[in-house]
N, CA, C, O and CB atoms as a CASP TS submission, in Angstrom:
PFRMAT TS
TARGET T0000
AUTHOR 0000-0000-0000
METHOD Language model
MODEL 1
PARENT N/A
ATOM      1  N   MET     1      84.088  87.551  97.968  1.00  0.00           N
ATOM      2  CA  MET     1      82.923  86.896  97.862  1.00  0.00           C
ATOM      3  C   MET     1      83.081  85.566  97.724  1.00  0.00           C
ATOM      4  O   MET     1      83.951  85.257  96.911  1.00  0.00           O
ATOM      5  CB  MET     1      82.204  87.347  96.913  1.00  0.00           C
ATOM      6  N   VAL     2      82.365  84.437  98.405  1.00  0.00           N
ATOM      7  CA  VAL     2      82.371  83.276  98.162  1.00  0.00           C
ATOM      8  C   VAL     2      80.915  82.800  97.945  1.00  0.00           C
ATOM      9  O   VAL     2      80.267  83.127  98.939  1.00  0.00           O
ATOM     10  CB  VAL     2      83.083  82.666  99.129  1.00  0.00           C
ATOM     11  N   LEU     3      80.264  82.256  97.178  1.00  0.00           N
ATOM     12  CA  LEU     3      79.115  81.911  96.544  1.00  0.00           C
ATOM     13  C   LEU     3      79.063  80.233  96.837  1.00  0.00           C
ATOM     14  O   LEU     3      80.084  79.606  96.554  1.00  0.00           O
ATOM     15  CB  LEU     3      79.169  82.407  94.912  1.00  0.00           C
ATOM     16  N   VAL     4      77.975  79.540  97.361  1.00  0.00           N
ATOM     17  CA  VAL     4      78.035  78.213  97.408  1.00  0.00           C
ATOM     18  C   VAL     4      76.702  77.842  96.887  1.00  0.00           C
ATOM     19  O   VAL     4      75.685  78.395  97.305  1.00  0.00           O
ATOM     20  CB  VAL     4      78.376  77.678  98.760  1.00  0.00           C
ATOM     21  N   GLN     5      76.679  76.651  95.725  1.00  0.00           N
ATOM     22  CA  GLN     5      75.461  76.253  95.286  1.00  0.00           C
ATOM     23  C   GLN     5      75.542  74.916  95.222  1.00  0.00           C
ATOM     24  O   GLN     5      76.677  74.446  95.137  1.00  0.00           O
ATOM     25  CB  GLN     5      75.052  76.816  94.104  1.00  0.00           C
ATOM     26  N   SER     6      74.553  74.124  95.242  1.00  0.00           N
ATOM     27  CA  SER     6      74.414  72.859  94.972  1.00  0.00           C
ATOM     28  C   SER     6      74.793  72.380  93.557  1.00  0.00           C
ATOM     29  O   SER     6      74.431  73.083  92.613  1.00  0.00           O
ATOM     30  CB  SER     6      73.161  72.573  95.264  1.00  0.00           C
ATOM     31  N   SER     7      75.454  71.306  93.330  1.00  0.00           N
ATOM     32  CA  SER     7      75.933  71.173  92.058  1.00  0.00           C
ATOM     33  C   SER     7      74.776  70.820  90.901  1.00  0.00           C
ATOM     34  O   SER     7      75.001  70.955  89.698  1.00  0.00           O
ATOM     35  CB  SER     7      77.002  70.108  92.150  1.00  0.00           C
ATOM     36  N   GLU     8      73.610  70.387  91.402  1.00  0.00           N
ATOM     37  CA  GLU     8      72.642  70.420  90.341  1.00  0.00           C
ATOM     38  C   GLU     8      72.225  71.734  89.768  1.00  0.00           C
ATOM     39  O   GLU     8      71.822  71.758  88.605  1.00  0.00           O
ATOM     40  CB  GLU     8      71.516  69.794  90.782  1.00  0.00           C
ATOM     41  N   VAL     9      72.278  72.707  90.396  1.00  0.00           N
ATOM     42  CA  VAL     9      71.972  74.179  89.820  1.00  0.00           C
ATOM     43  C   VAL     9      73.068  74.904  89.452  1.00  0.00           C
ATOM     44  O   VAL     9      72.885  76.041  89.017  1.00  0.00           O
ATOM     45  CB  VAL     9      71.278  75.056  90.762  1.00  0.00           C
ATOM     46  N   ALA    10      74.367  74.384  89.559  1.00  0.00           N
ATOM     47  CA  ALA    10      75.485  75.157  89.509  1.00  0.00           C
ATOM     48  C   ALA    10      75.707  75.552  87.607  1.00  0.00           C
ATOM     49  O   ALA    10      75.231  74.809  86.748  1.00  0.00           O
ATOM     50  CB  ALA    10      76.845  74.149  90.351  1.00  0.00           C
ATOM     51  N   GLY    11      76.318  76.533  87.348  1.00  0.00           N
ATOM     52  CA  GLY    11      76.474  76.616  85.884  1.00  0.00           C
ATOM     53  C   GLY    11      77.554  75.668  85.570  1.00  0.00           C
ATOM     54  O   GLY    11      78.228  75.092  86.423  1.00  0.00           O
ATOM     55  N   ALA    12      77.681  75.538  84.289  1.00  0.00           N
ATOM     56  CA  ALA    12      78.706  75.106  83.577  1.00  0.00           C
ATOM     57  C   ALA    12      80.287  75.594  83.559  1.00  0.00           C
ATOM     58  O   ALA    12      81.256  74.912  83.224  1.00  0.00           O
ATOM     59  CB  ALA    12      78.226  75.244  82.493  1.00  0.00           C
ATOM     60  N   GLY    13      80.275  77.030  84.035  1.00  0.00           N
ATOM     61  CA  GLY    13      81.436  77.515  83.621  1.00  0.00           C
ATOM     62  C   GLY    13      81.293  79.000  82.877  1.00  0.00           C
ATOM     63  O   GLY    13      80.230  79.554  82.597  1.00  0.00           O
ATOM     64  N   ASN    14      82.617  79.492  82.632  1.00  0.00           N
ATOM     65  CA  ASN    14      82.446  80.601  81.762  1.00  0.00           C
ATOM     66  C   ASN    14      83.492  80.452  80.600  1.00  0.00           C
ATOM     67  O   ASN    14      84.049  81.384  80.020  1.00  0.00           O
ATOM     68  CB  ASN    14      82.611  81.957  82.557  1.00  0.00           C
ATOM     69  N   SER    15      83.634  79.295  80.397  1.00  0.00           N
ATOM     70  CA  SER    15      84.775  78.929  79.367  1.00  0.00           C
ATOM     71  C   SER    15      84.101  79.202  77.925  1.00  0.00           C
ATOM     72  O   SER    15      84.892  79.174  76.982  1.00  0.00           O
ATOM     73  CB  SER    15      85.316  77.211  79.525  1.00  0.00           C
ATOM     74  N   ASP    16      82.919  79.428  77.666  1.00  0.00           N
ATOM     75  CA  ASP    16      82.392  79.640  76.285  1.00  0.00           C
ATOM     76  C   ASP    16      82.055  80.884  76.164  1.00  0.00           C
ATOM     77  O   ASP    16      81.285  81.109  75.231  1.00  0.00           O
ATOM     78  CB  ASP    16      81.289  78.854  75.906  1.00  0.00           C
ATOM     79  N   ILE    17      82.469  82.025  76.980  1.00  0.00           N
ATOM     80  CA  ILE    17      82.105  83.401  76.881  1.00  0.00           C
ATOM     81  C   ILE    17      83.538  84.021  76.210  1.00  0.00           C
ATOM     82  O   ILE    17      84.623  83.958  76.789  1.00  0.00           O
ATOM     83  CB  ILE    17      81.626  84.072  78.469  1.00  0.00           C
ATOM     84  N   PRO    18      83.335  84.603  74.937  1.00  0.00           N
ATOM     85  CA  PRO    18      84.398  85.265  74.318  1.00  0.00           C
ATOM     86  C   PRO    18      85.291  86.137  75.000  1.00  0.00           C
ATOM     87  O   PRO    18      86.497  86.126  74.756  1.00  0.00           O
ATOM     88  CB  PRO    18      83.941  85.915  73.403  1.00  0.00           C
ATOM     89  N   SER    19      84.679  87.027  75.989  1.00  0.00           N
ATOM     90  CA  SER    19      85.510  87.967  76.666  1.00  0.00           C
ATOM     91  C   SER    19      86.129  87.404  78.144  1.00  0.00           C
ATOM     92  O   SER    19      86.581  88.110  79.046  1.00  0.00           O
ATOM     93  CB  SER    19      84.616  89.277  76.862  1.00  0.00           C
ATOM     94  N   THR    20      86.026  86.063  78.126  1.00  0.00           N
ATOM     95  CA  THR    20      86.544  85.302  79.526  1.00  0.00           C
ATOM     96  C   THR    20      87.680  84.363  79.011  1.00  0.00           C
ATOM     97  O   THR    20      87.682  83.710  77.967  1.00  0.00           O
ATOM     98  CB  THR    20      85.229  84.294  80.380  1.00  0.00           C
ATOM     99  N   ARG    21      88.616  84.436  79.944  1.00  0.00           N
ATOM    100  CA  ARG    21      89.720  83.456  79.672  1.00  0.00           C
ATOM    101  C   ARG    21      90.034  82.631  81.061  1.00  0.00           C
ATOM    102  O   ARG    21      90.387  83.116  82.136  1.00  0.00           O
ATOM    103  CB  ARG    21      91.103  84.288  79.117  1.00  0.00           C
ATOM    104  N   CYS    22      89.831  81.407  80.773  1.00  0.00           N
ATOM    105  CA  CYS    22      89.815  80.507  81.917  1.00  0.00           C
ATOM    106  C   CYS    22      91.077  79.446  81.821  1.00  0.00           C
ATOM    107  O   CYS    22      91.665  79.091  80.800  1.00  0.00           O
ATOM    108  CB  CYS    22      88.365  79.729  81.946  1.00  0.00           C
ATOM    109  N   GLU    23      91.305  79.070  83.099  1.00  0.00           N
ATOM    110  CA  GLU    23      92.636  78.065  83.133  1.00  0.00           C
ATOM    111  C   GLU    23      92.124  77.075  84.523  1.00  0.00           C
ATOM    112  O   GLU    23      91.236  77.347  85.331  1.00  0.00           O
ATOM    113  CB  GLU    23      94.462  79.118  83.469  1.00  0.00           C
ATOM    114  N   GLN    24      92.917  75.986  84.484  1.00  0.00           N
ATOM    115  CA  GLN    24      92.913  75.123  85.687  1.00  0.00           C
ATOM    116  C   GLN    24      93.752  75.160  86.749  1.00  0.00           C
ATOM    117  O   GLN    24      94.980  75.115  86.675  1.00  0.00           O
ATOM    118  CB  GLN    24      93.016  74.023  85.376  1.00  0.00           C
ATOM    119  N   VAL    25      92.987  75.256  87.912  1.00  0.00           N
ATOM    120  CA  VAL    25      93.987  75.652  89.023  1.00  0.00           C
ATOM    121  C   VAL    25      93.583  74.858  90.245  1.00  0.00           C
ATOM    122  O   VAL    25      92.546  74.195  90.281  1.00  0.00           O
ATOM    123  CB  VAL    25      93.977  77.281  89.363  1.00  0.00           C
ATOM    124  N   THR    26      94.462  74.954  91.269  1.00  0.00           N
ATOM    125  CA  THR    26      94.232  73.991  92.445  1.00  0.00           C
ATOM    126  C   THR    26      93.749  75.030  93.523  1.00  0.00           C
ATOM    127  O   THR    26      94.263  76.133  93.708  1.00  0.00           O
ATOM    128  CB  THR    26      95.679  73.068  92.941  1.00  0.00           C
ATOM    129  N   VAL    27      92.849  74.584  94.096  1.00  0.00           N
ATOM    130  CA  VAL    27      92.011  75.480  95.127  1.00  0.00           C
ATOM    131  C   VAL    27      92.105  74.441  96.328  1.00  0.00           C
ATOM    132  O   VAL    27      91.531  73.359  96.207  1.00  0.00           O
ATOM    133  CB  VAL    27      90.232  75.908  94.604  1.00  0.00           C
ATOM    134  N   GLY    28      92.774  74.724  97.417  1.00  0.00           N
ATOM    135  CA  GLY    28      92.777  74.060  98.976  1.00  0.00           C
ATOM    136  C   GLY    28      93.054  72.545  98.375  1.00  0.00           C
ATOM    137  O   GLY    28      92.356  71.682  98.908  1.00  0.00           O
ATOM    138  N   GLY    29      93.875  72.130  97.448  1.00  0.00           N
ATOM    139  CA  GLY    29      94.091  70.827  97.097  1.00  0.00           C
ATOM    140  C   GLY    29      93.240  70.215  96.034  1.00  0.00           C
ATOM    141  O   GLY    29      93.531  69.158  95.475  1.00  0.00           O
ATOM    142  N   LEU    30      92.068  70.997  95.753  1.00  0.00           N
ATOM    143  CA  LEU    30      91.102  70.481  94.780  1.00  0.00           C
ATOM    144  C   LEU    30      91.211  70.978  93.463  1.00  0.00           C
ATOM    145  O   LEU    30      91.781  72.059  93.314  1.00  0.00           O
ATOM    146  CB  LEU    30      89.816  70.724  95.186  1.00  0.00           C
ATOM    147  N   THR    31      90.755  70.364  92.456  1.00  0.00           N
ATOM    148  CA  THR    31      91.049  71.249  91.012  1.00  0.00           C
ATOM    149  C   THR    31      89.826  71.946  90.826  1.00  0.00           C
ATOM    150  O   THR    31      88.698  71.495  91.024  1.00  0.00           O
ATOM    151  CB  THR    31      91.387  70.316  89.543  1.00  0.00           C
ATOM    152  N   GLY    32      90.182  73.238  90.373  1.00  0.00           N
ATOM    153  CA  GLY    32      89.053  74.065  89.994  1.00  0.00           C
ATOM    154  C   GLY    32      89.566  74.760  88.722  1.00  0.00           C
ATOM    155  O   GLY    32      90.604  74.430  88.149  1.00  0.00           O
ATOM    156  N   THR    33      88.596  75.937  88.260  1.00  0.00           N
ATOM    157  CA  THR    33      88.816  76.633  87.078  1.00  0.00           C
ATOM    158  C   THR    33      88.636  78.214  87.516  1.00  0.00           C
ATOM    159  O   THR    33      87.639  78.653  88.090  1.00  0.00           O
ATOM    160  CB  THR    33      87.771  76.107  85.894  1.00  0.00           C
ATOM    161  N   ARG    34      89.578  78.840  87.206  1.00  0.00           N
ATOM    162  CA  ARG    34      89.905  80.191  87.331  1.00  0.00           C
ATOM    163  C   ARG    34      89.516  81.233  86.148  1.00  0.00           C
ATOM    164  O   ARG    34      90.131  81.102  85.089  1.00  0.00           O
ATOM    165  CB  ARG    34      91.309  80.198  87.538  1.00  0.00           C
ATOM    166  N   CYS    35      88.865  81.917  86.217  1.00  0.00           N
ATOM    167  CA  CYS    35      88.486  82.590  84.854  1.00  0.00           C
ATOM    168  C   CYS    35      88.632  84.237  85.012  1.00  0.00           C
ATOM    169  O   CYS    35      88.456  84.730  86.126  1.00  0.00           O
ATOM    170  CB  CYS    35      86.821  82.164  84.415  1.00  0.00           C
ATOM    171  N   PHE    36      88.878  84.871  84.154  1.00  0.00           N
ATOM    172  CA  PHE    36      89.084  86.437  84.200  1.00  0.00           C
ATOM    173  C   PHE    36      88.333  86.949  83.049  1.00  0.00           C
ATOM    174  O   PHE    36      88.635  86.634  81.898  1.00  0.00           O
ATOM    175  CB  PHE    36      90.671  86.931  84.101  1.00  0.00           C
ATOM    176  N   ASP    37      87.244  87.827  83.369  1.00  0.00           N
ATOM    177  CA  ASP    37      86.548  88.588  82.481  1.00  0.00           C
ATOM    178  C   ASP    37      87.238  89.773  82.215  1.00  0.00           C
ATOM    179  O   ASP    37      87.583  90.532  83.121  1.00  0.00           O
ATOM    180  CB  ASP    37      85.283  88.846  82.907  1.00  0.00           C
ATOM    181  N   THR    38      87.507  90.022  80.812  1.00  0.00           N
ATOM    182  CA  THR    38      88.406  91.183  80.234  1.00  0.00           C
ATOM    183  C   THR    38      87.432  92.260  80.054  1.00  0.00           C
ATOM    184  O   THR    38      88.019  93.329  79.887  1.00  0.00           O
ATOM    185  CB  THR    38      89.202  90.837  78.778  1.00  0.00           C
ATOM    186  N   ILE    39      86.173  92.369  80.028  1.00  0.00           N
ATOM    187  CA  ILE    39      85.344  93.567  80.226  1.00  0.00           C
ATOM    188  C   ILE    39      85.158  93.940  81.413  1.00  0.00           C
ATOM    189  O   ILE    39      85.362  95.148  81.536  1.00  0.00           O
ATOM    190  CB  ILE    39      84.189  93.493  79.746  1.00  0.00           C
ATOM    191  N   ASN    40      84.788  93.308  82.559  1.00  0.00           N
ATOM    192  CA  ASN    40      84.465  93.757  83.756  1.00  0.00           C
ATOM    193  C   ASN    40      85.529  93.432  84.792  1.00  0.00           C
ATOM    194  O   ASN    40      85.363  93.468  86.011  1.00  0.00           O
ATOM    195  CB  ASN    40      83.209  93.250  84.092  1.00  0.00           C
ATOM    196  N   PHE    41      86.732  93.085  84.093  1.00  0.00           N
ATOM    197  CA  PHE    41      88.003  92.911  85.175  1.00  0.00           C
ATOM    198  C   PHE    41      87.470  92.344  86.376  1.00  0.00           C
ATOM    199  O   PHE    41      87.580  92.925  87.455  1.00  0.00           O
ATOM    200  CB  PHE    41      88.777  94.343  85.615  1.00  0.00           C
ATOM    201  N   ALA    42      86.886  91.218  86.242  1.00  0.00           N
ATOM    202  CA  ALA    42      86.396  90.280  87.429  1.00  0.00           C
ATOM    203  C   ALA    42      87.060  89.043  87.282  1.00  0.00           C
ATOM    204  O   ALA    42      87.087  88.432  86.213  1.00  0.00           O
ATOM    205  CB  ALA    42      84.822  89.999  87.466  1.00  0.00           C
ATOM    206  N   THR    43      87.577  88.670  88.282  1.00  0.00           N
ATOM    207  CA  THR    43      88.203  87.350  88.369  1.00  0.00           C
ATOM    208  C   THR    43      87.405  86.322  89.348  1.00  0.00           C
ATOM    209  O   THR    43      87.072  86.659  90.484  1.00  0.00           O
ATOM    210  CB  THR    43      89.691  87.555  88.878  1.00  0.00           C
ATOM    211  N   SER    44      87.124  85.015  88.792  1.00  0.00           N
ATOM    212  CA  SER    44      86.304  84.114  89.611  1.00  0.00           C
ATOM    213  C   SER    44      86.980  82.612  89.345  1.00  0.00           C
ATOM    214  O   SER    44      87.534  82.173  88.337  1.00  0.00           O
ATOM    215  CB  SER    44      84.616  84.218  89.147  1.00  0.00           C
ATOM    216  N   THR    45      86.750  82.066  90.492  1.00  0.00           N
ATOM    217  CA  THR    45      87.468  80.718  90.551  1.00  0.00           C
ATOM    218  C   THR    45      86.338  79.789  91.046  1.00  0.00           C
ATOM    219  O   THR    45      85.636  80.177  91.980  1.00  0.00           O
ATOM    220  CB  THR    45      88.844  80.701  91.593  1.00  0.00           C
ATOM    221  N   THR    46      86.136  78.672  90.518  1.00  0.00           N
ATOM    222  CA  THR    46      85.090  77.688  90.713  1.00  0.00           C
ATOM    223  C   THR    46      85.635  76.441  91.121  1.00  0.00           C
ATOM    224  O   THR    46      86.577  75.989  90.471  1.00  0.00           O
ATOM    225  CB  THR    46      84.295  77.492  89.531  1.00  0.00           C
ATOM    226  N   VAL    47      85.180  75.804  92.115  1.00  0.00           N
ATOM    227  CA  VAL    47      85.484  74.361  92.485  1.00  0.00           C
ATOM    228  C   VAL    47      84.453  73.711  93.063  1.00  0.00           C
ATOM    229  O   VAL    47      83.692  74.251  93.866  1.00  0.00           O
ATOM    230  CB  VAL    47      86.561  74.216  93.364  1.00  0.00           C
ATOM    231  N   ALA    48      84.362  72.369  92.641  1.00  0.00           N
ATOM    232  CA  ALA    48      83.140  71.372  93.299  1.00  0.00           C
ATOM    233  C   ALA    48      83.602  70.389  94.279  1.00  0.00           C
ATOM    234  O   ALA    48      84.609  69.718  94.052  1.00  0.00           O
ATOM    235  CB  ALA    48      82.388  70.463  92.175  1.00  0.00           C
ATOM    236  N   ALA    49      83.020  70.282  95.205  1.00  0.00           N
ATOM    237  CA  ALA    49      83.260  69.245  96.441  1.00  0.00           C
ATOM    238  C   ALA    49      82.090  69.028  97.176  1.00  0.00           C
ATOM    239  O   ALA    49      81.286  69.922  97.439  1.00  0.00           O
ATOM    240  CB  ALA    49      84.316  69.719  97.484  1.00  0.00           C
ATOM    241  N   ASN    50      81.983  67.895  97.501  1.00  0.00           N
ATOM    242  CA  ASN    50      80.991  67.478  98.455  1.00  0.00           C
ATOM    243  C   ASN    50      79.405  67.724  98.068  1.00  0.00           C
ATOM    244  O   ASN    50      78.489  67.841  98.882  1.00  0.00           O
ATOM    245  CB  ASN    50      81.328  68.213  99.735  1.00  0.00           C
ATOM    246  N   GLY    51      79.312  67.770  96.792  1.00  0.00           N
ATOM    247  CA  GLY    51      77.912  67.782  96.140  1.00  0.00           C
ATOM    248  C   GLY    51      77.595  69.365  95.967  1.00  0.00           C
ATOM    249  O   GLY    51      76.533  69.754  95.482  1.00  0.00           O
ATOM    250  N   GLN    52      78.515  70.149  96.365  1.00  0.00           N
ATOM    251  CA  GLN    52      78.466  71.811  96.170  1.00  0.00           C
ATOM    252  C   GLN    52      79.483  72.299  95.328  1.00  0.00           C
ATOM    253  O   GLN    52      80.617  71.822  95.290  1.00  0.00           O
ATOM    254  CB  GLN    52      78.650  72.631  97.513  1.00  0.00           C
ATOM    255  N   THR    53      79.042  73.351  94.578  1.00  0.00           N
ATOM    256  CA  THR    53      79.945  74.375  93.843  1.00  0.00           C
ATOM    257  C   THR    53      80.305  75.675  94.590  1.00  0.00           C
ATOM    258  O   THR    53      79.445  76.486  94.931  1.00  0.00           O
ATOM    259  CB  THR    53      79.262  74.802  92.552  1.00  0.00           C
ATOM    260  N   PHE    54      81.474  75.810  94.798  1.00  0.00           N
ATOM    261  CA  PHE    54      82.194  77.190  95.332  1.00  0.00           C
ATOM    262  C   PHE    54      82.679  78.109  94.296  1.00  0.00           C
ATOM    263  O   PHE    54      83.564  77.774  93.509  1.00  0.00           O
ATOM    264  CB  PHE    54      83.459  76.891  96.200  1.00  0.00           C
ATOM    265  N   THR    55      82.135  79.223  94.282  1.00  0.00           N
ATOM    266  CA  THR    55      82.649  80.344  93.482  1.00  0.00           C
ATOM    267  C   THR    55      83.311  81.452  94.313  1.00  0.00           C
ATOM    268  O   THR    55      82.685  82.126  95.131  1.00  0.00           O
ATOM    269  CB  THR    55      81.524  80.939  92.679  1.00  0.00           C
ATOM    270  N   ILE    56      84.439  81.576  94.085  1.00  0.00           N
ATOM    271  CA  ILE    56      85.138  82.574  94.771  1.00  0.00           C
ATOM    272  C   ILE    56      85.563  83.736  93.977  1.00  0.00           C
ATOM    273  O   ILE    56      86.502  83.547  93.204  1.00  0.00           O
ATOM    274  CB  ILE    56      86.231  82.019  95.363  1.00  0.00           C
ATOM    275  N   ALA    57      84.943  85.106  94.044  1.00  0.00           N
ATOM    276  CA  ALA    57      84.961  85.880  92.812  1.00  0.00           C
ATOM    277  C   ALA    57      85.371  87.381  93.424  1.00  0.00           C
ATOM    278  O   ALA    57      85.113  87.731  94.576  1.00  0.00           O
ATOM    279  CB  ALA    57      83.396  85.808  91.950  1.00  0.00           C
ATOM    280  N   VAL    58      85.878  87.985  92.689  1.00  0.00           N
ATOM    281  CA  VAL    58      86.492  89.378  93.160  1.00  0.00           C
ATOM    282  C   VAL    58      86.350  90.453  91.930  1.00  0.00           C
ATOM    283  O   VAL    58      86.424  89.982  90.795  1.00  0.00           O
ATOM    284  CB  VAL    58      88.211  89.188  93.593  1.00  0.00           C
ATOM    285  N   LEU    59      86.181  91.651  92.054  1.00  0.00           N
ATOM    286  CA  LEU    59      85.804  92.623  90.907  1.00  0.00           C
ATOM    287  C   LEU    59      86.838  93.774  91.097  1.00  0.00           C
ATOM    288  O   LEU    59      87.005  94.331  92.182  1.00  0.00           O
ATOM    289  CB  LEU    59      84.153  93.203  90.991  1.00  0.00           C
ATOM    290  N   GLY    60      87.504  94.081  89.982  1.00  0.00           N
ATOM    291  CA  GLY    60      88.402  95.256  89.975  1.00  0.00           C
ATOM    292  C   GLY    60      89.706  95.057  89.321  1.00  0.00           C
ATOM    293  O   GLY    60      90.287  93.972  89.312  1.00  0.00           O
ATOM    294  N   LYS    61      90.159  96.159  88.763  1.00  0.00           N
ATOM    295  CA  LYS    61      91.395  96.043  87.779  1.00  0.00           C
ATOM    296  C   LYS    61      92.573  96.089  88.922  1.00  0.00           C
ATOM    297  O   LYS    61      93.646  95.647  88.511  1.00  0.00           O
ATOM    298  CB  LYS    61      91.512  97.451  86.490  1.00  0.00           C
ATOM    299  N   ARG    62      92.569  96.502  90.153  1.00  0.00           N
ATOM    300  CA  ARG    62      93.773  96.461  90.764  1.00  0.00           C
ATOM    301  C   ARG    62      93.742  95.371  91.997  1.00  0.00           C
ATOM    302  O   ARG    62      94.082  95.542  93.167  1.00  0.00           O
ATOM    303  CB  ARG    62      94.114  97.903  91.210  1.00  0.00           C
ATOM    304  N   ILE    63      93.295  94.355  91.439  1.00  0.00           N
ATOM    305  CA  ILE    63      93.440  93.037  92.650  1.00  0.00           C
ATOM    306  C   ILE    63      94.856  92.691  92.865  1.00  0.00           C
ATOM    307  O   ILE    63      95.644  92.807  91.927  1.00  0.00           O
ATOM    308  CB  ILE    63      92.677  91.495  92.163  1.00  0.00           C
ATOM    309  N   ASP    64      95.219  92.307  93.935  1.00  0.00           N
ATOM    310  CA  ASP    64      96.523  91.720  94.145  1.00  0.00           C
ATOM    311  C   ASP    64      96.697  90.436  93.652  1.00  0.00           C
ATOM    312  O   ASP    64      96.240  89.640  94.472  1.00  0.00           O
ATOM    313  CB  ASP    64      96.842  91.684  95.447  1.00  0.00           C
ATOM    314  N   GLU    65      97.146  89.891  92.697  1.00  0.00           N
ATOM    315  CA  GLU    65      97.225  88.753  92.422  1.00  0.00           C
ATOM    316  C   GLU    65      97.919  87.627  93.387  1.00  0.00           C
ATOM    317  O   GLU    65      97.673  86.421  93.357  1.00  0.00           O
ATOM    318  CB  GLU    65      97.714  88.870  91.335  1.00  0.00           C
ATOM    319  N   ASN    66      98.838  88.292  94.247  1.00  0.00           N
ATOM    320  CA  ASN    66      99.505  87.317  95.145  1.00  0.00           C
ATOM    321  C   ASN    66      98.541  87.144  96.170  1.00  0.00           C
ATOM    322  O   ASN    66      98.519  86.002  96.631  1.00  0.00           O
ATOM    323  CB  ASN    66     100.897  87.760  95.716  1.00  0.00           C
ATOM    324  N   VAL    67      97.755  87.935  96.649  1.00  0.00           N
ATOM    325  CA  VAL    67      96.800  87.967  97.836  1.00  0.00           C
ATOM    326  C   VAL    67      95.826  86.849  97.447  1.00  0.00           C
ATOM    327  O   VAL    67      95.541  85.907  98.187  1.00  0.00           O
ATOM    328  CB  VAL    67      96.018  89.481  98.081  1.00  0.00           C
ATOM    329  N   TYR    68      95.327  87.052  96.167  1.00  0.00           N
ATOM    330  CA  TYR    68      94.167  86.155  95.661  1.00  0.00           C
ATOM    331  C   TYR    68      94.773  84.676  95.560  1.00  0.00           C
ATOM    332  O   TYR    68      94.091  83.735  95.966  1.00  0.00           O
ATOM    333  CB  TYR    68      93.563  86.692  94.111  1.00  0.00           C
ATOM    334  N   ASP    69      96.029  84.464  95.030  1.00  0.00           N
ATOM    335  CA  ASP    69      96.364  83.095  94.960  1.00  0.00           C
ATOM    336  C   ASP    69      96.535  82.522  96.257  1.00  0.00           C
ATOM    337  O   ASP    69      96.253  81.331  96.386  1.00  0.00           O
ATOM    338  CB  ASP    69      97.519  82.887  94.196  1.00  0.00           C
ATOM    339  N   GLN    70      97.055  83.337  97.487  1.00  0.00           N
ATOM    340  CA  GLN    70      97.353  82.838  98.542  1.00  0.00           C
ATOM    341  C   GLN    70      95.782  82.237  99.090  1.00  0.00           C
ATOM    342  O   GLN    70      95.616  81.158  99.657  1.00  0.00           O
ATOM    343  CB  GLN    70      98.162  83.940  99.406  1.00  0.00           C
ATOM    344  N   PHE    71      94.831  83.122  98.795  1.00  0.00           N
ATOM    345  CA  PHE    71      93.359  82.774  99.526  1.00  0.00           C
ATOM    346  C   PHE    71      93.219  81.403  98.946  1.00  0.00           C
ATOM    347  O   PHE    71      93.016  80.407  99.640  1.00  0.00           O
ATOM    348  CB  PHE    71      91.896  83.875  99.108  1.00  0.00           C
ATOM    349  N   LEU    72      93.354  81.391  97.456  1.00  0.00           N
ATOM    350  CA  LEU    72      93.007  79.983  97.030  1.00  0.00           C
ATOM    351  C   LEU    72      93.922  78.788  97.541  1.00  0.00           C
ATOM    352  O   LEU    72      93.519  77.634  97.685  1.00  0.00           O
ATOM    353  CB  LEU    72      93.030  79.952  95.520  1.00  0.00           C
ATOM    354  N   LEU    73      95.129  79.206  97.777  1.00  0.00           N
ATOM    355  CA  LEU    73      95.762  78.218  98.500  1.00  0.00           C
ATOM    356  C   LEU    73      95.357  77.618  99.815  1.00  0.00           C
ATOM    357  O   LEU    73      95.383  76.411 100.053  1.00  0.00           O
ATOM    358  CB  LEU    73      96.844  78.635  98.654  1.00  0.00           C
ATOM    359  N   GLY    74      94.998  78.516 100.613  1.00  0.00           N
ATOM    360  CA  GLY    74      94.424  78.566 101.849  1.00  0.00           C
ATOM    361  C   GLY    74      93.136  78.046 102.074  1.00  0.00           C
ATOM    362  O   GLY    74      92.887  77.583 103.187  1.00  0.00           O
ATOM    363  N   PHE    75      92.119  78.049 101.031  1.00  0.00           N
ATOM    364  CA  PHE    75      90.827  77.913 101.101  1.00  0.00           C
ATOM    365  C   PHE    75      90.678  76.429 101.207  1.00  0.00           C
ATOM    366  O   PHE    75      91.148  75.632 100.395  1.00  0.00           O
ATOM    367  CB  PHE    75      90.120  78.566  99.978  1.00  0.00           C
ATOM    368  N   GLN    76      89.834  76.055 102.504  1.00  0.00           N
ATOM    369  CA  GLN    76      89.416  74.754 102.607  1.00  0.00           C
ATOM    370  C   GLN    76      87.830  74.449 102.800  1.00  0.00           C
ATOM    371  O   GLN    76      87.109  75.275 103.361  1.00  0.00           O
ATOM    372  CB  GLN    76      90.163  74.227 103.689  1.00  0.00           C
ATOM    373  N   ILE    77      87.396  73.379 102.369  1.00  0.00           N
ATOM    374  CA  ILE    77      86.091  73.102 102.299  1.00  0.00           C
ATOM    375  C   ILE    77      86.059  72.190 103.724  1.00  0.00           C
ATOM    376  O   ILE    77      86.665  71.123 103.817  1.00  0.00           O
ATOM    377  CB  ILE    77      85.634  72.354 100.801  1.00  0.00           C
ATOM    378  N   ILE    78      85.335  72.719 104.711  1.00  0.00           N
ATOM    379  CA  ILE    78      85.018  71.828 105.851  1.00  0.00           C
ATOM    380  C   ILE    78      83.658  70.962 105.582  1.00  0.00           C
ATOM    381  O   ILE    78      82.657  71.433 105.041  1.00  0.00           O
ATOM    382  CB  ILE    78      84.858  72.743 107.191  1.00  0.00           C
ATOM    383  N   LYS    79      83.783  69.676 106.028  1.00  0.00           N
ATOM    384  CA  LYS    79      82.660  68.855 105.746  1.00  0.00           C
ATOM    385  C   LYS    79      81.790  68.611 107.045  1.00  0.00           C
ATOM    386  O   LYS    79      80.774  67.919 106.986  1.00  0.00           O
ATOM    387  CB  LYS    79      83.155  67.527 105.140  1.00  0.00           C
TER
END
């Protein structure tokens, strides 16, 4: 799932939630934040560009990390 919001309404991220672990990542050449929710087993990555915030999310214990990483590497924002 990819969610797009204008930057004015986008959240500050999940870095202050105790059950969430976040790290800085590169998404299609842009800097983003990847978070893992240890309770829901959800992974999400957020990147901001062109006045919008893009959130890429997946839910499930058995996510293929290599597929997710390749998706992030290939993700492109079209102007």
